[in-house]
N, C-alpha and C positions, 0 to 999 in steps of 0.2 A: 266722507272719508277724510280723516285727519291728515294734515300735511306731514310728510316724513320729517324726522328730526334733522336739525342742522348739524353739520360735522364740525370737528375741531379744525376749522379752516382759517388760515391767515387771510387778511383782507382780500376779498374776492375781486376778480378782474373787472376793469371798466370795459373790457371787450366782451363780445358774446361768449358766455361761459357754458360749456356743454352740460355741466352738472347743476348749475345754479341759475335761478331767475334773477333779474336785476335787483329785486329786494332781498336777495340772499337765501330765499327758500329753495329747497332742493326740488329739481324737476321730477315729476312722477316716475319716469322710467329709471331714475337713479335711486329710488326709494330703498330698495333692498340693500344696495351697496352702502348707502348712508347709514342704515340701521346696523349693518355689519361693522362699519368703522366705529360707530358709537359704542357697540357692545364688546369690541375686541380690545383687550389690554394692549397698550403701546409696546410692552415687552414682547408680546407674542408677534406683533407686526414686525418688530425689529428682527426677531429670530427667523421669520418667514422671508424677509428681504435677504438676510444672510444666506439662508438655505437656497434661495433662487440664484444668488451669485455663485455659490459653490456648484450647483447643478449645471449652470450654464458653462462654467469653467470646465467641468468634467466632460461635457458634451463637445466642447471646443468651439463654441459659437463666437467667432472672432471676425473682425473687420479691420483691414489696414486703414490707418488714419494718415492721409497724405499730409506732408509738411512736417511730420515728426521724423525721428531718426530712421534711416533706411531699414526697411523690412519690419518696422514696428507694427505690432498687432495688439489689439486689446479686445476685451469683452464688449459686446454691444450692451450699453446700459439698458436695463429693463425696469420699468415701473409697474408696480402691482395694481394700480388703480386703473381699471379698464375704461376705454372710451366706448360709451354705450349709445346705440342708435335705435330709436323705435322702429318697429317693423314697417309701418306705413311710410315713414321717411325713407327707409331703405328701398322700398318699392319704387318711389319716385327716382331715387338715384340710379337704380338698376335700369329703369326705362331710359334715362338720360345717357347712361354709359353705353347701352346697346346702340342707341341712336348714333352716338358720336363715333364709336368704333366702326359701325356699318358704313358711315359716310367716309371715314378715313380710308377704309379698304376700297371703297368705290373710287375715291380720288386717286389712290395708288394705281389701280387698274387703268384708270382713264389716262393718267399722264404718261403711262408706258404703252398706251395703245392709241385711242382716237383723239385724245387731248381736247375733248369737247368743252370742258370748263375753261380752257385757255382760249379756244376759238370764240367762245361766247363772251370773252372779256371779263369774266368774273374774278379771275386771278391774273395779274400781269405775267405774261409769258416768260419774260426774262427772269422773274423771281424764281421760277421753277427750272427752266432749261439751262440757265447759267449758274445754278446753285451747285456747289461742289458735292453736295449729298445726292444729287440726281445722277443715276447710273445709266448711261446710254447702253450699257451691256444688257439691260433688261427690256429695251424697247422691243415690242411685239413678242415677248416671251410669255407664254401662257402658264399660269400656276393653278394648281387644283382649287376649285371652288372660287376662283378669282380672289383668293384670300392671301394677303401679304403679311399683315400683322396678326399672327396667330396668338401671340401672347402680348397683351398691352397692359401697361401700368399707368393708369390715369390719375394724376395727382389732383386732389380736391382740397379746397380750403373753404372756410366759412368766414364771412366778414360782415360788418355792419350789424344789422339786426338778426343775422344768422343765415343770410342768403349763401347758397353754395356757388362756388366758382371753380372752373377748371384752371389750374395753374399751369400744368404741362401735360403733354401727351408723350409718353415714353413707349416707343414702338420698335426700337432697335434690339437692345438686350436688357429689358427691365429686370431689376433685381429686387430682393426683399421678401419674396414669398416664403422662404424658409424660416424667416424670423416670425412671420405671421403664424406658421404652423407650430414652431417651438414655443412661442408665447402662449398659445392656447393649451398645449400640453402642460406647461408650467402652471398656468392658472387652475386647470382642473385638478392638478396635484395639490396645490396649496389651498384652494378655496372650494372644495367639493360641495360644501353646504350652500354656497351661493348659486351654483348650477342646479342644485336640487330645488331651490326656491322659485326659479323662473326658467322659461324655455329660451335658451340661447341657441341660435342657429349654428349648426356644426360647420367646421371648415376642414376637418381631417381628411375629407374625401378629395381634396384638391389634387393630389398626385394622380389619382385615378382619372379625374377629369382631364388633366394635362396629358396623360398618356393616351387617352382616347382621342384627344384633339390631334396629337402628333400622328397617331396611326391613321386618322381619317384623311390625311393629306398625302399618303404614300402614293407612289406611281401606280397608274392603272394596272389592274390584273394581278397585283401583289396581294395574296390572301392573308399572309401572316408576316407583316412587315417587320424588318429588323430596325430597331431604333437605337441611336446612341446619343450621348450628350458630349459635345465638343467643347473643351475648356482650354483657355490659354495656358493653364498650369497652376501649380500651387502658389505662385507668387502673385496671382491676381487677387485683388481685394475681396472678391466675392467667391473665392474658391470653395469656402465652406458650403455655400449654397449649391454650387455645381455638384459637389460630391454628395450632398444631402439629397438633392432631387433625384440624382441617378440611382441612389440606393433606394429611395422611397418608391420609385417607378419600376425598380428591378431591371434597369437597363445598364449598359456599360458606359463608364466614364472614360473618354478617350482624349488624347492630345493629337495634334496634327501628324506627328510622326507615327501614330498607330494606324493611320489610314493611307491608302494609296489609290490611284485611279488607273485603270487599264481598260482600253476600248470604251472610254466614257462611262464606265461603271465603277462605283466606289466600293472598295473592300477594306475590311479591317484585318490586321494581322493577328492571328491567334496561334496557340501552340499546336492546333490541329490543321493549320493552313489557313489560307484566305477565306473570309466569310463576307458575303455581300451585305452592304448597308443600304437601306431604303429611305430612311428618314434621319436627318441630323438636326437635333436641337442645338443650335450653335450659340455659344456665349462669347463669340469672337466678333469684333467689328468687321465690317465689309473690307476695309483696307488690308486686313491681315489674313483674310480667308484663303486667298489663292495667289501665290507669287507670280503665276503666269498671267493673271487677269488684273491684279491691282499692284500692291507694293512688291517689287521684285526682291526686296531685302527681308521679307517676312519669313520667319522660321516657325511661325505658329500655325500656319494654314496647311492646305493640301494642294499640291500642284495639279492642275487640271480639274479641280472641283467645280469651278464655275461653268466650264463647258459641259460637264456631265449634268449639271443642274439645268442649264439652258435647253438641253436635249430631253429633259424630263426623265432622266435615269435615276435621279435622287431628289428628294424634297429637302429644302432648307427652311427651318423655322427659327426666327422670322426670315422672310424672304430678303434677298439682296435688294437694296434700294429703298427700304422702308424709311430710311433717315430723312428723305425729302418731306415726309408727312409730319415728322415731329420736330423739324427745324423751327426755331423761334420766329424766323421771318415768315413762315407759312402759318403759324398759329393764329394770327388775326383773321385768317380767311376760313377757319373751320366752320363757323356759323353759316357762312355762305355755301360751303360744301353741303351742309345738311339741307339747306333750302334747294340747292341745285339738283342733288342726286335723290333726295327723299321727298321733296315737296312738303317739308314739315318745318315748323319753327323749332329752334333749339330748345331743349328742355333744360340743359345746364348752360349757365352763362360763361362767357369768356371774361377775363380781366381786361378792362379797357387798356389799349396798348398804343403807344406812340412808335411809329416806324421812322427811325432816324434818317433813312434815305430820303425822306420827304422834308423839304426845307422848313416848312412851318412847324413840323413836329420836332425837328432838330433844334430850331431856335427856342421853342418852348422848353425843351429838356435842358438845354444848356443854361437857361435862365432859372431853372427850378431843380437843379441837381440835389440840393439839400432835402428835397421833399419826395424824390422818386427812387424807385429801384431800377437800375440799368443793368441789362444782361447782354452777354454775347450771344448772337443768334445761333452759333454752333456749339455753345457751351452746355455743360451738364454737371450734375453733382453739386450745384451751388457754387461752383468755382467761377472766377472772372466777373463776379457781380460787384456792383456798388450799391449799398443800401444807404441811401442818402441821409435819413434821420440819425443814423448811428455812425456816420463817417466824419472824418476830420476835414478841415479846410485843405490840408495838404493832399489827402487822398482824393478829394473831389477835383482838385486842380490837375493832379496826375491823370485822373480818369478823363477829364475834359480834353486833354491832349490826345489821349487814345481815341476818343470819339471823333475829334476833328481830323485825325489821320485817316480814318476809315468809317464814316458814319453808317454806311449800309451794313456794317457788321454788328450793329447794336439795335436793341429795342428798349423802351422805357415803359414803366407802369407805375400807377399810383402805389404808395406804400399802404397796403391794405391793413385794416385793423383786424388782424387774424384772430380767430376764436381761440379760446384757451380750454384746457382740461386740467383738473387738479392732479398733482403728482406728490409723492412723498419726498420731503426734504428734511434736513436735520432738525428744523424748527417745528415740523408738523406736516401740514398739507398746504400747498401753494399752487396757484395757477401758472401754467406754462403754455406757450403757443404750440399748436399741433397742425399737422395735415394728415390726409388719409389717402393711401394708394390702394384702391381696389384693383384686382387683376382680372382682366377680361380675356377669355379664351375663345378663339374663332376658328372653327373647322367647318364641318358640314352645318353646324349651328353655333350660336353664340351662347356660352355658359359662363357662370362665375360663381365663386363662393361668396356668401353674404359677408359684407364687411371688407376686410383687407388689412393692410399694415398701417397702423397709426404711428407716425413718427413725431417725436416731441423734442423741442428745443429745451435743453436742460438748464441753460443759463437764463437768469431772470432778464426779461426784455428782449432776448434774442429771437430772431425770426428764422434762423437757419436750423433746419431739422435734419439735414443730411447726416447719415451715419458716418460718412467719411470725414465729416468735419465736427464730430463730437456730439451729434444728436443721439437720442435714445429711442426706444420703441415701447409700445403698449399693446396689449391685447384689445381687439375690437369686437364688441358684442352687438349683434343684431338680435333684438328680441322678437321672437316669433309670435 
């Protein structure tokens, strides 16, 4: 079988490139795409990119970019070149994701009940019980199916010769799935001939899977559960996604003021009077869920909600207290969780991590700041990081002082040689760094859509893919 043609590609990446082999040849699973690029006039590609921008603008797919002027929103940059994953490779990833999420849920149940892993000394007790994300309100509270993280977004990267690593476990309110769905709709509209040439695993059934998952954790004896999506409101950076998912699932989008609690039962206000709520897909952080239980100044939550939840009168997805399992200070122990709870070796690797509360790791990190990525243990969204190789001496010195002030609040990791995927740029096609966020749903069983959201760093050399910091997205194809 002849090699697929090479594309009009600018010098390909010295990193692992998802489309090209080290000698520049196109990988077999990208063959159809490479032939399409070669046979499609640049003028048509330009028109297609313009059409995509216009359609995304019409749909209103925006994301707030923090650091810009107050209230600024912009379109999520979308690149038409898909990130393609062979079917056998995805099967390995799926096994690893199931294993990891199963162990994380087992850990969450354990630390709020028997604490076996702590008593066994496999994780330092103070790392969990003194963590601000640990919620004593959840101790001895039973949740349906012992499942806490019903929706998990696990960030994967490739490095070195193409090995996969888990970069982060997002278990609180993971976002991005709406962009996965809209990207696929856009690609099928723009490139139907490519879908006709090969079998790309579908993702459009995700809202059905999500709704089934939410319904599966309703309180006992509820035959037809009422499900709502609780949003902080239209000024939240991911509000588009909240409204989109509620519409796709056919459930109501509500804010805290739309709900109230009476006799430990949650109701929504309607024009026909109060209606009971059985399951809440909440996109509000723990601190703001209930002013009676957490922050008393919160106007986003529902007074009395946590007590109703603790009594099993309503289900919350994700559960209160999941943050302890995705805290970066707990991340280094996930492989040990897999061994402890499942008696298995991890399928997916962790990134080697320095824990700066340990003197030896602290000393090494301070001596090698220019080579490492340093993160706040409670941080998210790519904020509060120091990326050593791209930082200035002044930035490193300022960060050094922050570390010395509170070492236990930081971890450090090697700067991985992240994989790249080609994107369209003004000069043609060029490699940019990517990550992949598959979405894992856990109810009575664990299910997921093939692929996930591929995020891409649009600036040359940048390793930051977060949408809130100017990253873009791609469609992710898993070939069946």
